[in-house]
C-alpha positions as a Python dict, from the first residue, in 0.01 Angstrom:
ca = {
    (1, 'M'): (0, 0, 0),
    (2, 'D'): (125, 335, -86),
    (3, 'D'): (231, 557, 209),
    (4, 'S'): (-1, 837, 106),
    (5, 'L'): (-295, 605, 106),
    (6, 'S'): (-208, 479, 455),
    (7, 'A'): (-182, 839, 559),
    (8, 'L'): (-533, 910, 411),
    (9, 'G'): (-660, 630, 609),
    (10, 'E'): (-545, 802, 927),
    (11, 'Q'): (-755, 1107, 844),
    (12, 'D'): (-1088, 1142, 1037),
    (13, 'G'): (-1348, 893, 892),
    (14, 'W'): (-1137, 752, 609),
    (15, 'K'): (-1114, 378, 564),
    (16, 'V'): (-862, 215, 332),
    (17, 'D'): (-935, -100, 120),
    (18, 'E'): (-639, -218, -77),
    (19, 'F'): (-593, 46, -336),
    (20, 'A'): (-861, 301, -239),
    (21, 'A'): (-991, 490, 53),
    (22, 'R'): (-1350, 596, 133),
    (23, 'V'): (-1519, 837, 372),
    (24, 'H'): (-1881, 919, 440),
    (25, 'Y'): (-2006, 1268, 510),
    (26, 'R'): (-2356, 1380, 618),
    (27, 'G'): (-2477, 1735, 559),
    (28, 'A'): (-2810, 1901, 663),
    (29, 'D'): (-3011, 1688, 410),
    (30, 'D'): (-2755, 1513, 202),
    (31, 'H'): (-2533, 1210, 257),
    (32, 'Y'): (-2214, 1151, 44),
    (33, 'S'): (-1968, 872, 5),
    (34, 'I'): (-1633, 1002, -128),
    (35, 'E'): (-1375, 753, -277),
    (36, 'F'): (-1009, 820, -364),
    (37, 'Y'): (-843, 567, -599),
    (38, 'Q'): (-473, 562, -561),
    (39, 'P'): (-380, 385, -899),
    (40, 'S'): (-566, 647, -1106),
    (41, 'Q'): (-519, 936, -860),
    (42, 'C'): (-892, 1043, -879),
    (43, 'V'): (-1171, 1124, -647),
    (44, 'L'): (-1525, 1014, -703),
    (45, 'Y'): (-1838, 1141, -528),
    (46, 'W'): (-2153, 940, -458),
    (47, 'K'): (-2474, 1083, -321),
    (48, 'V'): (-2624, 820, -81),
    (49, 'K'): (-3015, 793, -63),
    (50, 'G'): (-3257, 665, 188),
    (51, 'D'): (-3114, 393, 421),
    (52, 'G'): (-2778, 401, 260),
    (53, 'E'): (-2832, 106, 33),
    (54, 'V'): (-2854, 323, -279),
    (55, 'A'): (-2573, 546, -405),
    (56, 'V'): (-2536, 725, -741),
    (57, 'P'): (-2240, 896, -878),
    (58, 'V'): (-2262, 1270, -889),
    (59, 'G'): (-2060, 1546, -1061),
    (60, 'R'): (-1833, 1761, -864),
    (61, 'N'): (-2024, 2070, -952),
    (62, 'T'): (-2325, 1931, -754),
    (63, 'V'): (-2114, 1876, -434),
    (64, 'P'): (-2118, 2147, -174),
    (65, 'T'): (-1806, 2354, -188),
    (66, 'P'): (-1725, 2300, 192),
    (67, 'L'): (-1732, 1930, 139),
    (68, 'R'): (-1498, 1950, -156),
    (69, 'D'): (-1262, 2186, 49),
    (70, 'R'): (-1257, 1920, 326),
    (71, 'V'): (-1172, 1649, 85),
    (72, 'R'): (-885, 1855, -63),
    (73, 'Q'): (-763, 1934, 292),
    (74, 'D'): (-771, 1555, 383),
    (75, 'L'): (-573, 1478, 66),
    (76, 'A'): (-313, 1752, 135),
    (77, 'E'): (-264, 1628, 496),
    (78, 'A'): (-202, 1278, 367),
    (79, 'G'): (62, 1409, 131),
    (80, 'I'): (-156, 1360, -188),
    (81, 'A'): (-184, 1658, -423),
    (82, 'P'): (-513, 1830, -337),
    (83, 'E'): (-570, 1936, -692),
    (84, 'I'): (-635, 1579, -808),
    (85, 'E'): (-982, 1625, -636),
    (86, 'S'): (-1094, 1827, -946),
    (87, 'R'): (-952, 1581, -1192),
    (88, 'N'): (-1200, 1438, -1448),
    (89, 'L'): (-1208, 1077, -1520),
}
């Protein structure tokens, strides 16, 4: 496992699974699952519905700015370039 991925797993709420890390955030009315994939150096956002059994991928432009800022901060603190958060697939 890459050292930066391990460091991301040490950030609040992040869980590492082989080559990826995931965190869940809850806002006032919205729930998101955010995934970072180390091999492709990309971040994906999923909006979680209902009881958490259904999640759909969403575009970054639909994600609240404070949440995106938090993800970039977590990446930076783990030694991952924060600008990859805005990278398109």
